[in-house]
C-alpha positions as CSV (number, residue, x, y, z in Angstrom):
1,M,-89.6,-142.5,-33.6
2,A,-91.5,-142.5,-37.5
3,S,-91.3,-138.8,-37.4
4,L,-87.3,-139.4,-37.2
5,L,-86.8,-141.2,-40.0
6,S,-89.5,-140.5,-42.5
7,E,-86.1,-138.6,-44.8
8,E,-86.3,-136.5,-47.9
9,P,-83.0,-136.9,-50.0
10,L,-80.9,-133.7,-50.2
11,S,-78.4,-132.4,-53.1
12,L,-74.9,-131.6,-52.5
13,T,-76.1,-127.7,-53.6
14,Q,-78.4,-127.5,-50.1
15,E,-76.5,-126.0,-47.5
16,L,-74.9,-128.0,-45.3
17,D,-75.9,-128.1,-41.4
18,L,-72.8,-129.3,-39.7
19,I,-74.1,-130.7,-36.7
20,A,-77.0,-133.1,-38.2
21,F,-73.8,-134.0,-40.6
22,G,-71.7,-134.8,-37.5
23,Q,-74.3,-136.6,-35.8
24,R,-75.4,-139.0,-38.7
25,L,-71.5,-139.6,-39.8
26,R,-70.7,-140.6,-36.5
27,H,-74.5,-142.5,-36.6
28,L,-73.1,-144.6,-39.7
29,R,-69.5,-145.1,-38.4
30,K,-70.3,-146.9,-35.2
31,Q,-73.5,-148.3,-37.1
32,R,-70.4,-150.2,-39.1
33,G,-68.5,-150.8,-35.8
34,L,-65.5,-148.1,-37.0
35,T,-63.0,-146.4,-34.9
36,L,-61.9,-142.6,-35.8
37,S,-59.0,-144.4,-36.8
38,D,-60.2,-146.8,-39.1
39,L,-62.7,-144.6,-41.1
40,G,-59.5,-142.1,-41.2
41,E,-57.2,-144.6,-43.0
42,R,-60.2,-145.1,-45.5
43,V,-60.2,-141.5,-46.2
44,G,-56.9,-140.7,-45.6
45,R,-57.5,-138.4,-43.0
46,A,-56.0,-137.9,-39.2
47,P,-58.7,-139.3,-37.2
48,S,-58.6,-135.1,-35.1
49,Q,-60.1,-134.2,-38.3
50,L,-62.7,-136.6,-38.4
51,S,-63.7,-135.8,-35.1
52,L,-64.1,-132.0,-35.6
53,L,-66.3,-133.3,-38.7
54,E,-68.2,-135.3,-36.2
55,N,-68.9,-132.6,-33.7
56,G,-70.1,-129.8,-36.4
57,K,-66.4,-127.6,-36.1
58,R,-65.8,-128.2,-39.4
59,E,-67.0,-127.9,-43.1
60,P,-65.8,-131.1,-45.3
61,K,-64.9,-130.7,-48.6
62,L,-67.0,-132.2,-51.6
63,T,-64.1,-134.6,-52.4
64,L,-64.2,-135.7,-48.6
65,L,-67.8,-136.1,-48.6
66,K,-67.6,-138.5,-51.7
67,G,-64.6,-140.3,-50.0
68,L,-66.8,-140.5,-46.9
69,A,-69.7,-141.6,-48.2
70,A,-67.5,-144.8,-50.5
71,A,-65.6,-145.7,-46.9
72,L,-69.2,-145.8,-45.6
73,N,-70.7,-147.3,-48.1
74,V,-73.7,-145.2,-48.3
75,P,-74.5,-142.5,-50.9
76,V,-73.2,-138.8,-50.5
77,E,-76.9,-137.6,-49.9
78,E,-77.8,-140.1,-47.3
79,L,-75.1,-138.0,-44.9
80,L,-76.4,-134.5,-46.2
81,R,-79.6,-135.9,-45.2
82,R,-81.0,-132.7,-42.2
83,Q,-83.2,-135.3,-39.7
84,A,-81.5,-136.5,-36.7
85,P,-80.6,-140.3,-37.5
86,N,-81.7,-141.8,-34.3
87,R,-83.2,-140.5,-30.9
88,R,-80.1,-139.6,-28.9
89,A,-78.5,-137.4,-32.1
90,Q,-81.6,-135.4,-31.9
91,L,-81.4,-134.7,-28.7
92,E,-77.5,-134.1,-28.8
93,I,-78.3,-132.3,-32.0
94,A,-81.4,-130.2,-29.7
95,L,-78.5,-129.6,-26.9
96,E,-76.2,-128.0,-29.7
97,E,-79.1,-125.7,-30.6
98,A,-80.1,-124.3,-27.5
99,Q,-76.5,-123.7,-26.3
100,R,-76.2,-121.7,-29.1
101,D,-79.8,-119.3,-28.5
102,P,-78.7,-116.2,-27.0
103,L,-81.6,-116.2,-24.5
104,Y,-79.8,-120.5,-22.9
105,A,-76.4,-118.4,-22.7
106,G,-77.4,-115.2,-20.8
107,L,-77.9,-117.9,-18.0
108,G,-74.5,-117.7,-17.7
109,L,-73.2,-121.9,-17.4
110,P,-70.3,-122.9,-18.3
111,R,-70.8,-124.7,-22.0
112,L,-72.3,-128.7,-21.5
113,K,-69.8,-131.0,-23.6
114,V,-72.1,-134.2,-23.9
115,S,-70.0,-137.7,-24.1
116,A,-71.4,-140.9,-24.4
117,R,-71.9,-141.8,-20.4
118,V,-74.6,-138.8,-20.2
119,P,-77.7,-140.7,-20.4
120,N,-80.8,-139.5,-22.5
121,D,-83.2,-138.4,-19.9
122,V,-80.9,-136.3,-18.5
123,L,-80.4,-134.5,-22.2
124,E,-84.3,-134.8,-21.9
125,H,-84.5,-133.3,-18.5
126,I,-82.1,-129.8,-19.6
127,L,-83.9,-129.0,-22.6
128,G,-87.0,-129.3,-20.8
129,L,-85.9,-127.0,-19.0
130,Y,-84.7,-124.9,-21.7
131,G,-88.7,-125.7,-23.5
132,E,-89.7,-123.8,-20.2
133,L,-87.0,-121.1,-19.9
134,R,-88.2,-119.9,-23.6
135,S,-92.2,-120.1,-23.2
136,R,-91.8,-117.8,-20.1
137,Q,-90.3,-115.6,-21.7
138,A,-92.9,-115.8,-24.6
139,R,-95.9,-115.0,-22.3
140,G,-93.9,-111.9,-20.5
141,T,-95.1,-110.2,-24.2
142,A,-98.5,-109.9,-23.9
143,T,-100.7,-110.4,-26.7
144,P,-103.4,-107.3,-26.8
145,E,-105.7,-110.3,-25.8
146,E,-104.1,-111.0,-22.8
147,A,-103.3,-107.3,-21.8
148,R,-107.0,-106.0,-22.8
149,A,-108.5,-109.7,-20.6
150,A,-106.2,-108.5,-17.6
151,N,-106.9,-104.6,-17.7
152,A,-110.6,-106.1,-17.2
153,E,-109.8,-108.3,-14.5
154,L,-108.4,-105.2,-12.7
155,R,-110.9,-102.7,-13.4
156,R,-113.8,-106.0,-11.4
157,R,-111.8,-106.0,-9.0
158,Q,-111.1,-102.3,-8.6
159,R,-115.2,-102.2,-8.8
160,E,-115.7,-104.3,-6.1
161,L,-113.2,-102.8,-3.4
162,G,-115.1,-99.1,-4.6
163,N,-111.0,-98.8,-5.9
164,Y,-110.3,-98.5,-2.1
165,F,-107.2,-100.4,-0.8
166,P,-106.5,-100.3,2.3
167,E,-102.6,-101.9,2.7
168,I,-101.5,-99.3,0.1
169,E,-103.1,-96.5,2.0
170,L,-101.3,-97.9,5.7
171,A,-97.7,-98.3,3.4
172,A,-98.6,-94.8,2.9
173,A,-99.0,-93.5,6.4
174,E,-96.6,-95.4,7.5
175,A,-94.2,-94.1,4.8
176,L,-94.6,-90.8,5.8
177,A,-94.8,-91.1,9.1
178,S,-91.5,-91.7,8.8
179,V,-90.0,-88.5,7.6
180,G,-92.6,-86.5,10.0
181,Y,-95.0,-84.8,7.4
182,R,-97.5,-83.5,9.1
183,A,-99.9,-81.1,6.4
184,G,-100.7,-80.0,3.2
185,A,-98.5,-80.4,-0.4
186,L,-95.8,-82.4,0.1
187,S,-92.6,-80.4,-0.3
188,Q,-89.9,-81.8,-2.6
189,S,-87.9,-82.3,0.8
190,T,-90.3,-84.5,2.0
191,V,-90.1,-86.5,-1.1
192,Q,-86.1,-86.1,-1.4
193,A,-86.5,-87.9,3.0
194,L,-88.6,-90.8,1.5
195,V,-86.2,-91.5,-1.0
196,T,-83.1,-91.8,1.7
197,H,-85.5,-93.7,4.1
198,F,-85.7,-96.4,1.6
199,G,-81.3,-96.1,1.2
200,Y,-81.9,-94.8,-2.3
201,T,-80.2,-91.5,-4.1
202,V,-81.8,-89.5,-6.6
203,H,-80.1,-88.7,-10.4
204,T,-80.7,-86.9,-13.2
205,A,-80.4,-88.7,-16.5
206,Q,-81.2,-86.7,-19.9
207,D,-80.3,-89.4,-21.7
208,L,-83.1,-91.3,-19.9
209,P,-84.4,-94.0,-22.3
210,R,-87.4,-92.8,-24.3
211,S,-89.5,-95.9,-23.0
212,V,-88.9,-95.5,-19.5
213,R,-90.4,-93.0,-16.7
214,S,-87.3,-94.0,-14.3
215,I,-84.9,-96.7,-13.6
216,A,-83.6,-97.7,-10.1
217,D,-80.1,-98.9,-10.1
218,T,-80.9,-101.5,-6.9
219,R,-76.7,-102.3,-7.3
220,N,-75.8,-98.8,-5.9
221,R,-79.1,-97.8,-4.7
222,R,-79.7,-95.4,-7.3
223,I,-83.0,-93.8,-9.2
224,Y,-82.7,-92.0,-12.4
225,V,-85.5,-90.0,-13.5
226,K,-85.1,-87.1,-16.5
227,N,-86.1,-83.7,-14.8
228,E,-89.5,-82.8,-17.6
229,Q,-92.9,-82.5,-16.6
230,L,-95.2,-84.4,-18.2
231,G,-98.7,-84.4,-17.2
232,M,-99.2,-86.5,-14.4
233,H,-95.9,-87.5,-14.2
234,T,-94.0,-85.4,-12.7
235,P,-90.3,-86.2,-11.7
236,R,-92.0,-85.8,-7.8
237,T,-94.8,-88.4,-8.5
238,I,-92.5,-90.8,-10.3
239,L,-90.3,-91.1,-8.2
240,L,-93.1,-92.2,-5.6
241,Q,-94.2,-94.3,-8.1
242,T,-90.7,-96.1,-8.2
243,I,-90.6,-96.0,-4.1
244,G,-94.0,-97.0,-4.5
245,H,-92.3,-100.4,-5.9
246,L,-89.6,-100.6,-3.1
247,A,-92.2,-100.0,-0.6
248,L,-95.5,-103.2,-1.6
249,G,-92.4,-105.5,-1.6
250,H,-92.5,-106.2,-5.6
251,G,-90.8,-108.5,-7.6
252,K,-90.6,-109.4,-11.0
253,P,-93.9,-109.8,-12.6
254,R,-94.3,-113.1,-13.9
255,D,-96.7,-112.2,-16.8
256,F,-98.5,-108.9,-17.5
257,A,-101.4,-109.4,-15.1
258,D,-99.0,-109.1,-12.4
259,F,-97.1,-106.2,-14.0
260,L,-100.0,-104.7,-14.6
261,R,-101.4,-105.1,-11.0
262,Q,-97.9,-104.1,-9.1
263,R,-98.0,-101.2,-11.9
264,T,-101.3,-100.3,-10.3
265,E,-100.8,-100.4,-6.8
266,A,-97.3,-97.8,-7.1
267,N,-99.2,-95.7,-9.2
268,Y,-101.9,-95.4,-6.3
269,F,-98.9,-95.2,-3.4
270,A,-97.7,-92.4,-4.6
271,A,-101.3,-90.6,-5.7
272,A,-101.4,-91.8,-1.2
273,V,-98.3,-90.1,-0.5
274,L,-99.7,-86.6,-2.1
275,V,-102.7,-86.8,-1.0
276,P,-102.5,-88.5,1.8
277,E,-105.5,-90.8,3.4
278,K,-106.1,-89.0,6.4
279,A,-106.2,-84.6,5.1
280,A,-107.4,-85.0,1.7
281,A,-110.3,-87.6,3.3
282,S,-111.2,-84.2,5.9
283,F,-110.9,-81.9,2.7
284,L,-113.9,-83.7,0.9
285,T,-115.7,-84.5,3.7
286,E,-115.7,-80.9,4.9
287,A,-116.2,-80.0,0.9
288,K,-119.1,-82.1,0.7
289,H,-120.7,-80.9,4.2
290,D,-120.5,-77.5,1.7
291,R,-122.1,-78.6,-1.4
292,A,-119.3,-77.6,-3.3
293,L,-117.2,-81.3,-3.9
294,S,-114.6,-79.9,-6.7
295,V,-111.3,-81.9,-7.9
296,E,-109.8,-78.6,-9.2
297,D,-110.1,-77.8,-5.3
298,L,-108.4,-81.3,-4.4
299,R,-105.8,-80.8,-7.2
300,D,-104.6,-77.1,-5.5
301,V,-104.5,-78.0,-2.1
302,F,-102.2,-80.7,-2.5
303,A,-100.3,-79.7,-5.6
304,V,-101.1,-82.5,-8.1
305,S,-102.2,-83.3,-11.4
306,Y,-105.9,-83.0,-12.1
307,E,-105.6,-86.7,-13.3
308,M,-104.5,-87.6,-10.1
309,A,-107.0,-85.4,-7.9
310,A,-109.7,-87.2,-9.7
311,H,-108.1,-90.6,-9.6
312,R,-107.4,-89.8,-5.4
313,F,-111.5,-88.6,-5.6
314,T,-112.0,-92.4,-7.2
315,N,-110.1,-94.0,-4.1
316,L,-111.8,-92.3,-1.4
317,A,-115.5,-91.4,-2.8
318,T,-116.7,-94.9,-1.7
319,T,-115.2,-95.3,1.2
320,H,-114.9,-91.9,2.9
321,L,-117.8,-89.9,1.1
322,G,-120.5,-92.4,0.6
323,L,-120.3,-91.7,-3.0
324,V,-120.0,-93.7,-6.2
325,C,-118.6,-92.5,-9.4
326,H,-117.0,-92.7,-13.0
327,F,-113.3,-92.1,-14.4
328,V,-112.4,-92.1,-17.5
329,R,-109.2,-90.8,-19.6
330,N,-110.2,-90.1,-23.4
331,D,-108.7,-88.2,-26.7
332,A,-110.0,-85.8,-28.6
333,G,-111.8,-88.7,-30.5
334,G,-113.3,-90.6,-27.9
335,I,-110.8,-93.2,-27.7
336,I,-110.6,-94.4,-23.6
337,Y,-107.1,-95.0,-22.1
338,K,-108.3,-95.4,-18.5
339,A,-112.3,-96.3,-16.9
340,Y,-113.2,-97.1,-13.7
341,E,-116.5,-97.1,-12.7
342,N,-118.8,-98.8,-9.6
343,D,-122.0,-96.2,-10.2
344,G,-123.6,-98.5,-12.7
345,I,-122.7,-96.4,-15.8
346,V,-121.9,-98.6,-19.1
347,F,-118.8,-97.9,-21.4
348,P,-118.8,-99.1,-24.5
349,A,-116.3,-102.7,-25.0
350,D,-115.3,-105.7,-26.1
351,E,-116.1,-109.2,-26.1
352,Q,-113.5,-109.7,-23.1
353,G,-115.3,-106.9,-21.8
354,A,-112.1,-104.8,-21.9
355,I,-112.9,-100.8,-22.5
356,E,-109.3,-99.6,-23.6
357,G,-109.5,-99.2,-26.9
358,Q,-113.2,-98.3,-27.3
359,R,-114.6,-95.3,-28.1
360,M,-116.7,-93.2,-26.1
361,C,-120.4,-91.6,-27.5
362,L,-120.4,-88.6,-28.8
363,Q,-123.0,-87.0,-26.0
364,W,-121.1,-87.8,-22.9
365,S,-118.6,-84.8,-21.5
366,G,-115.3,-86.7,-21.6
367,R,-116.1,-85.4,-25.5
368,Q,-118.3,-82.6,-25.5
369,V,-115.5,-80.3,-23.8
370,F,-113.5,-80.4,-26.8
371,L,-116.0,-79.1,-28.5
372,S,-116.8,-76.2,-26.0
373,P,-115.9,-72.6,-26.9
374,D,-113.1,-72.5,-23.9
375,R,-112.1,-76.3,-24.0
376,F,-109.4,-75.9,-21.2
377,S,-112.1,-74.7,-18.8
378,V,-113.8,-77.0,-16.4
379,F,-117.1,-78.2,-18.1
380,Y,-120.2,-79.7,-16.5
381,Q,-122.9,-81.5,-17.6
382,Y,-125.7,-83.9,-17.1
383,S,-126.3,-86.8,-19.4
384,D,-129.0,-89.1,-20.1
385,S,-127.9,-92.6,-20.8
386,P,-129.9,-95.9,-20.4
387,T,-128.6,-96.7,-16.8
388,G,-129.6,-93.0,-15.6
389,T,-128.8,-89.7,-15.6
390,Y,-124.7,-89.0,-13.6
391,F,-123.3,-85.4,-13.8
392,C,-120.2,-85.1,-14.7
393,V,-117.2,-83.1,-14.7
394,A,-114.7,-83.3,-17.5
395,H,-111.7,-80.5,-17.9
396,V,-108.9,-81.2,-20.5
397,D,-105.2,-81.6,-19.9
398,P,-103.3,-78.9,-21.5
399,S,-99.9,-80.3,-20.1
400,R,-99.6,-83.3,-22.1
401,E,-97.9,-83.9,-25.4
402,R,-101.6,-84.5,-26.8
403,D,-104.6,-83.3,-25.7
404,F,-106.6,-86.0,-23.3
405,A,-110.0,-85.3,-20.8
406,I,-110.9,-86.1,-17.6
407,T,-114.1,-87.4,-16.9
408,L,-115.5,-87.7,-13.2
409,G,-119.3,-88.3,-12.9
410,V,-121.2,-89.5,-10.1
411,P,-125.1,-90.2,-10.1
412,Y,-127.6,-87.6,-10.6
413,K,-128.6,-87.6,-7.1
414,E,-125.7,-87.3,-5.4
415,S,-124.6,-84.0,-8.1
416,R,-126.1,-82.3,-5.4
417,W,-122.7,-82.0,-3.1
418,F,-120.4,-80.6,-6.4
419,R,-119.7,-77.5,-7.6
420,G,-121.5,-76.5,-11.2
421,R,-124.5,-78.7,-10.4
422,E,-126.0,-75.6,-11.6
423,T,-125.0,-76.3,-15.0
424,T,-128.0,-76.3,-18.5
425,N,-125.7,-78.5,-20.1
426,R,-127.4,-81.6,-20.9
427,T,-127.4,-84.2,-23.5
428,K,-128.8,-87.3,-24.3
429,S,-127.2,-90.7,-24.8
430,T,-128.5,-94.1,-25.9
431,C,-124.7,-95.8,-26.0
432,P,-122.9,-98.1,-25.8
433,S,-126.2,-99.9,-28.1
434,G,-128.6,-97.9,-30.6
435,E,-128.2,-95.6,-33.1
436,C,-126.9,-92.8,-31.0
437,C,-123.6,-91.7,-32.8
438,R,-122.1,-95.1,-33.7
439,R,-123.0,-95.4,-37.1
440,P,-123.5,-92.3,-40.0
441,P,-127.2,-91.3,-39.6
442,V,-129.1,-93.0,-42.6
443,E,-128.9,-90.2,-45.5
444,L,-124.9,-90.2,-45.1
445,A,-124.4,-93.5,-45.5
446,E,-127.1,-94.2,-48.2
447,R,-124.5,-90.8,-50.3
448,W,-121.3,-91.5,-49.1
449,D,-121.2,-95.6,-47.9
450,G,-118.6,-97.0,-50.5
451,Y,-117.3,-94.0,-52.1
452,A,-114.8,-92.9,-48.8
453,W,-111.3,-94.5,-48.4
454,P,-110.2,-93.0,-45.1
455,S,-106.4,-93.6,-44.6
456,A,-106.3,-94.1,-40.4
457,R,-103.7,-92.6,-38.4
458,A,-101.5,-95.4,-36.3
459,N,-103.3,-95.8,-33.2
460,S,-100.5,-96.1,-30.5
461,H,-103.0,-96.0,-27.9
462,V,-102.9,-98.8,-25.0
463,L,-102.3,-102.3,-25.9
464,A,-102.9,-101.8,-29.9
465,A,-106.5,-102.0,-29.0
466,L,-108.7,-100.9,-32.0
467,P,-112.2,-100.0,-32.2
468,P,-114.8,-101.8,-34.2
469,G,-115.3,-100.3,-38.3
470,S,-114.5,-101.5,-41.6
471,F,-111.2,-98.9,-40.9
472,P,-110.7,-100.0,-37.4
473,G,-109.8,-96.6,-35.6
474,V,-111.7,-94.5,-37.9
475,D,-115.3,-93.0,-37.0
476,E,-117.2,-93.4,-39.7
477,A,-119.5,-90.8,-38.9
478,D,-117.2,-88.3,-38.9
479,V,-115.4,-89.1,-42.5
480,Y,-119.2,-89.1,-43.8
481,T,-119.7,-85.7,-42.2
482,F,-116.4,-84.0,-43.5
483,L,-117.5,-85.5,-46.6
484,E,-121.4,-84.2,-47.0
485,R,-119.2,-80.7,-45.5
486,H,-116.9,-80.1,-48.1
487,A,-118.6,-82.1,-51.3
């Protein structure tokens, strides 16, 4: 209570808080045993006018304000204090402010008029619920730290399961069986049949919001998509991802981690429909027997993007082929957007174990492919690292707004099963620790340290995670090399 009564005098020039003023006026009136009629007679105003003041519906004129102060035998400043005069008034003010909040109004509840008969504990109960409502809304927007932690936990679970989720495989197989799928690449008519099977119709809309790939109208059972292709996210894929949420019984996400889990599961479902487990496992097993495993072939047989084929390979590799592997998607600057591993390779990570937003070693195939004379051809490479030697296949996807490299890698001993194993490309990396490539060469650092002031590009990559450095998101080694070249 002390905090409620520790008040500072206010001047007449301050903005009037009508709700607090009304509560204070009512408190002082009742404290003196006056009715609205009694006070009205003293100031020459009708009781209804004073009632509007007490309810915060009308602002008093200065002359009336002075008259009220005189009638109640208090200084004008006493009426203008912003603090609630007591606990009851504090609760009523808080409830009034809550009901003006668009979040509260969005509940569609009728306005609650508080009478003297409503006990304090009821008001506290309502305000407690309102506080939890605001808290949950705030938790719905993840901080970068929360998002990175959620990604790290998801990746740990994927690693434990070999990135294979049997319940989603089963849901995809049942969906395909329901529309009579037999073999081969999924046709557009089969995708349409799946949409119909789940009770929806498809509608293209060119004015779809830029922040979404699709919108499902659950009331009218419609799915809206744009008729355009964005790399891995073709209309066919987007439709199946949307259907995945329905098939897997997803509800409104509880938090960012739940949102991430649902999105990952829906993506997995779409891939499992487009590249069915039974057919793909049979194809890959035969290719392994022929020592000709290839992401390209998997892509071509099932008519999917290279990225989806590589993703799907990681789903099936451990369970069906007995192989461990890793997957990375990065941009030309080496920034990692997606990653998975169960083969022991060590990705650069922050203190929470998050990989997204970190910069990949310059010697890894995901960056070397951008230096290749033919950057859009499949690039094969052996990479020596502190945890062993890996055989990696990298490919730049040219169908996106920005170029991204997709890398699939396996330990050296497993290279014998893959096409391209005869490559002579080989690099050595000591990342993520050591003097490999994360710091400029000593001679360049000595020459340029303190004389370079780069202006970094805005990083819009996943989770707004920036690699560490004096200028977050800037590769200092590249900056110094550039300056040396142009000095």
